[in-house]
C-alpha positions as CSV (number, residue, x, y, z in Angstrom):
1,X,117.9,-229.4,-123.8
2,X,116.6,-228.2,-127.2
3,X,114.1,-231.1,-127.4
4,X,112.9,-230.3,-123.9
5,X,112.3,-226.7,-125.0
6,X,110.3,-227.9,-128.0
7,X,108.2,-230.2,-125.8
8,X,107.6,-227.3,-123.3
9,X,106.4,-225.0,-126.1
10,X,104.2,-227.7,-127.6
11,X,102.6,-228.4,-124.2
12,X,101.9,-224.7,-123.7
13,X,100.3,-224.3,-127.1
14,X,98.1,-227.3,-127.0
15,X,97.3,-227.3,-123.2
16,X,93.8,-225.9,-123.8
17,X,93.0,-228.4,-126.6
18,X,94.1,-231.3,-124.4
19,X,92.0,-230.1,-121.5
20,X,88.9,-229.7,-123.6
21,X,89.6,-233.1,-125.3
22,X,89.9,-234.9,-122.0
23,X,86.6,-233.4,-120.8
24,X,85.0,-234.7,-124.0
25,X,86.6,-238.1,-123.3
26,X,85.0,-238.2,-119.9
27,X,81.7,-237.1,-121.2
28,X,81.5,-239.6,-124.1
29,X,83.3,-242.6,-122.7
30,X,82.1,-242.1,-119.1
31,X,84.8,-244.1,-117.3
32,X,83.8,-245.6,-113.9
33,X,85.8,-245.9,-110.7
34,X,85.8,-249.8,-110.9
35,X,87.0,-250.0,-114.5
36,X,90.4,-250.7,-116.0
37,X,91.9,-248.4,-118.6
38,X,94.7,-249.1,-121.0
39,X,96.7,-246.0,-122.1
40,X,98.9,-246.8,-125.1
41,X,101.8,-244.4,-125.4
42,X,100.7,-242.2,-122.5
43,X,102.1,-240.8,-119.3
44,X,100.8,-240.4,-115.7
45,X,100.6,-236.6,-116.2
46,X,97.7,-237.1,-118.6
47,X,95.6,-238.4,-115.7
48,X,96.7,-235.8,-113.0
49,X,93.7,-234.5,-111.2
50,X,91.6,-237.4,-112.3
51,X,92.8,-240.1,-109.9
52,X,89.2,-241.2,-109.2
53,X,88.5,-242.0,-112.8
54,X,89.4,-245.7,-112.8
55,X,90.5,-248.5,-110.5
56,X,93.6,-249.2,-112.6
57,X,95.3,-247.3,-115.5
58,X,97.7,-249.5,-117.3
59,X,100.3,-247.4,-119.3
60,X,102.1,-249.1,-122.2
61,X,105.1,-247.6,-124.0
62,X,107.7,-248.9,-126.4
63,X,110.4,-247.6,-124.0
64,X,110.5,-247.7,-120.2
65,X,109.3,-244.5,-118.5
66,X,110.1,-243.4,-114.9
67,X,107.1,-244.2,-112.8
68,X,106.1,-241.8,-110.0
69,X,107.4,-242.4,-106.5
70,X,104.0,-243.6,-105.5
71,X,102.5,-245.4,-108.6
72,X,99.1,-245.7,-106.9
73,X,96.6,-247.2,-109.4
74,X,99.1,-246.9,-112.3
75,X,100.6,-250.0,-113.9
76,X,103.5,-249.7,-116.3
77,X,104.7,-252.1,-119.1
78,X,107.0,-252.0,-122.0
79,X,105.2,-253.3,-125.1
80,X,104.5,-252.6,-128.8
81,X,101.1,-251.1,-129.4
82,X,100.9,-253.1,-132.6
83,X,101.2,-256.4,-130.8
84,X,99.8,-256.0,-127.3
85,X,100.4,-258.8,-124.7
86,X,96.8,-258.7,-123.4
87,X,93.8,-260.9,-123.9
88,X,90.8,-259.9,-126.0
89,X,88.5,-257.4,-124.4
90,X,90.7,-257.3,-121.2
91,X,90.2,-253.6,-120.7
92,X,87.1,-251.6,-120.2
93,X,88.6,-248.7,-122.1
94,X,91.5,-248.2,-124.4
95,X,92.8,-244.7,-124.6
96,X,95.5,-243.3,-126.9
97,X,96.5,-239.7,-127.6
98,X,98.7,-238.7,-130.6
99,X,100.4,-242.1,-130.9
100,X,99.1,-243.9,-134.0
101,X,100.8,-241.4,-136.3
102,X,104.2,-242.5,-134.8
103,X,104.0,-246.3,-135.1
104,X,105.2,-246.7,-138.7
105,X,103.7,-247.2,-142.1
106,X,100.0,-247.8,-142.8
107,X,100.3,-251.5,-142.3
108,X,101.7,-250.9,-138.8
109,X,98.8,-248.4,-138.2
110,X,96.3,-251.0,-139.2
111,X,97.9,-253.4,-136.7
112,X,97.8,-250.7,-134.0
113,X,94.1,-250.0,-134.6
114,X,93.3,-253.7,-134.7
115,X,95.0,-254.2,-131.3
116,X,93.0,-251.2,-129.8
117,X,89.7,-252.7,-131.0
118,X,90.7,-256.2,-129.9
119,X,91.7,-255.4,-126.3
120,X,89.1,-252.8,-125.3
121,X,85.3,-252.7,-124.9
122,X,85.3,-248.9,-125.4
123,X,87.9,-246.8,-127.1
124,X,89.2,-243.3,-127.6
125,X,92.0,-242.8,-130.1
126,X,93.1,-239.3,-131.1
127,X,95.5,-238.3,-133.9
128,X,96.4,-235.1,-135.7
129,X,94.6,-234.6,-139.0
130,X,96.7,-234.8,-142.1
131,X,94.3,-232.3,-143.7
132,X,95.0,-229.6,-141.1
133,X,97.4,-226.9,-142.5
134,X,99.7,-226.8,-139.5
135,X,101.8,-229.8,-138.8
136,X,101.9,-230.1,-135.0
137,X,105.3,-231.9,-134.8
138,X,107.1,-229.4,-137.0
139,X,104.9,-226.6,-135.6
140,X,104.9,-225.2,-139.1
141,X,102.2,-224.8,-141.8
142,X,102.0,-226.7,-145.1
143,X,105.4,-228.5,-144.9
144,X,103.8,-231.9,-144.3
145,X,101.9,-231.6,-147.6
146,X,105.1,-231.5,-149.6
147,X,106.9,-234.5,-151.0
148,X,109.2,-236.2,-148.5
149,X,112.3,-235.2,-150.5
150,X,111.3,-231.5,-150.1
151,X,110.6,-232.0,-146.4
152,X,114.1,-233.4,-145.9
153,X,115.6,-230.3,-147.6
154,X,113.4,-227.7,-145.9
155,X,112.9,-228.9,-142.4
156,X,116.1,-227.7,-140.7
157,X,115.8,-224.1,-141.9
158,X,112.2,-223.6,-142.7
159,X,110.3,-225.2,-139.8
160,X,110.0,-224.0,-136.2
161,X,111.1,-227.4,-135.0
162,X,114.2,-227.1,-137.2
163,X,115.0,-223.6,-135.9
164,X,114.7,-224.6,-132.3
165,X,116.6,-227.9,-132.4
166,X,119.1,-227.4,-135.3
167,X,119.0,-231.0,-136.2
168,X,121.6,-232.7,-138.5
169,X,120.5,-234.6,-141.6
170,X,120.3,-237.9,-139.8
171,X,118.0,-236.4,-137.1
172,X,115.8,-234.8,-139.8
173,X,115.4,-238.1,-141.6
174,X,114.6,-239.9,-138.3
175,X,112.0,-237.2,-137.4
176,X,110.3,-237.2,-140.7
177,X,110.3,-241.0,-140.8
178,X,108.6,-241.2,-137.4
179,X,105.5,-239.4,-138.5
180,X,102.6,-240.5,-140.7
181,X,99.5,-238.4,-140.3
182,X,96.1,-239.9,-141.1
183,X,93.3,-238.7,-143.3
184,X,89.6,-238.9,-142.3
185,X,89.1,-241.7,-144.9
186,X,92.0,-243.7,-143.4
187,X,90.6,-243.3,-139.9
188,X,87.2,-244.6,-141.1
189,X,89.0,-247.6,-142.6
190,X,91.1,-248.2,-139.5
191,X,88.3,-248.1,-137.0
192,X,85.2,-249.7,-138.6
193,X,82.0,-249.3,-136.5
194,X,83.5,-246.4,-134.6
195,X,82.4,-242.7,-134.7
196,X,85.1,-240.5,-136.0
197,X,84.9,-237.1,-134.3
198,X,86.4,-234.0,-135.8
199,X,88.2,-231.6,-133.4
200,X,87.6,-228.2,-134.9
201,X,89.5,-224.9,-134.6
202,X,89.4,-221.4,-136.1
203,X,85.7,-220.8,-135.6
204,X,85.0,-224.4,-136.6
205,X,86.5,-223.9,-140.1
206,X,89.3,-226.4,-139.8
207,X,89.7,-230.0,-138.5
208,X,92.7,-230.1,-136.3
209,X,92.5,-233.8,-135.3
210,X,90.4,-236.9,-135.5
211,X,89.2,-239.1,-132.6
212,X,87.9,-242.6,-133.1
213,X,85.3,-243.3,-130.4
214,X,83.5,-246.5,-129.5
215,X,81.0,-246.5,-126.6
216,X,78.8,-249.3,-125.2
């Protein structure tokens, strides 16, 4: 119940960003009705209202998700984004939104990026910027810049996520351990030959997230 509330608040706050970002994805990547898209870590809701965008959208998650009653052009598979069971260049587009920061350490993030590049002809990979002063998972400023030991001590009582969920020490440790935000330099390293877009907020003064883009 508490986690559901957190997710609901998060969706409300970032709904506008996601809508603008998706419009930018369509403009830059230009998906075609005959193409196949691989969405790593996504959900059908991401594509609601855009059913005409591709012939097939293949959604991969590490855990099974409940498919819609009528899956239509969606395909679902349980797989690790760092070791995808697909042939090289088997998808026209690989899409991923706020996933790479959850796959593990930097070595795992390198494996994830390599799999994205290997399986897709074009790509769009978004992730929150480590440099942005608000940490979107904690919904709290500055806490992610502190040492991990400080984060463990402060998260429960000094973050919005902690106030809403009231996690125990084990849940705090698991939550902190699940997140590794990336810097601009790391995105450049992970996605060579790609354009790294900066998603700006606050009159363009701050970079909220990075998007690795590869077009034809």
